Phi, psi and omega in degrees: 000322179295324179295317179296316178295322177296318180293320177294323175296322177296316179297320178298317178292316186297315182267358180248265186298317183293323179293319177296317178296324178295317177297320177296321178297316179296321178296318179295323177295320179297317177297320178299317181295320176298320179287323181298317180271002177051048185301311182297317181292318181293322178291320180292329181249030188298323185262005179282155180296154180296128180054025181057029177278117180205145175275150175265147180283142180289160181284322177272146187278123172218114186302320181295316180290320176300315180296316179297318179295316178299315180296318178297315179296320179294320178297318180293325176293319179295318177298317178298317178295320180296311181292321177294325178297318179298313181295320179295318180296314178297317179298313179293326177295314180296318179295318178296318178298319178297315181293325178292324182283342182299315178298323178297315179295323179295317178297316178299316180298319181289332182267355182302317178298322177295322178296320178298313179298315181299318180294322178294313180296316179298318179295319178295319178297317179296322179291316184290317187260018179262000000 
């Protein structure tokens, strides 16, 4: 009788409190992934120069120096956009992969008690009929 009550208590925990905690854990991992790849920051600073490297324009007007400064600043912006794009693509890929794997993990979690019962019965059958 104690074994049955223990198993029913386990089922109550498994499909109740543990399932809710698991969903909270998955939500925290998703928030962590967004923070790890700095998605909000990278999107907000997408057009800024790489490492904030930029030339300042001179006070006196010289077309050649202005053009060179403009070209340098544009190159640094393009480099920044390129590198941020790579990080964003990798970040979105990892987040999408995580979201795709969640239903599989949920099915596995829901079927674990059945797997435990099946393994116990299978083991007893193997012991008895071997």
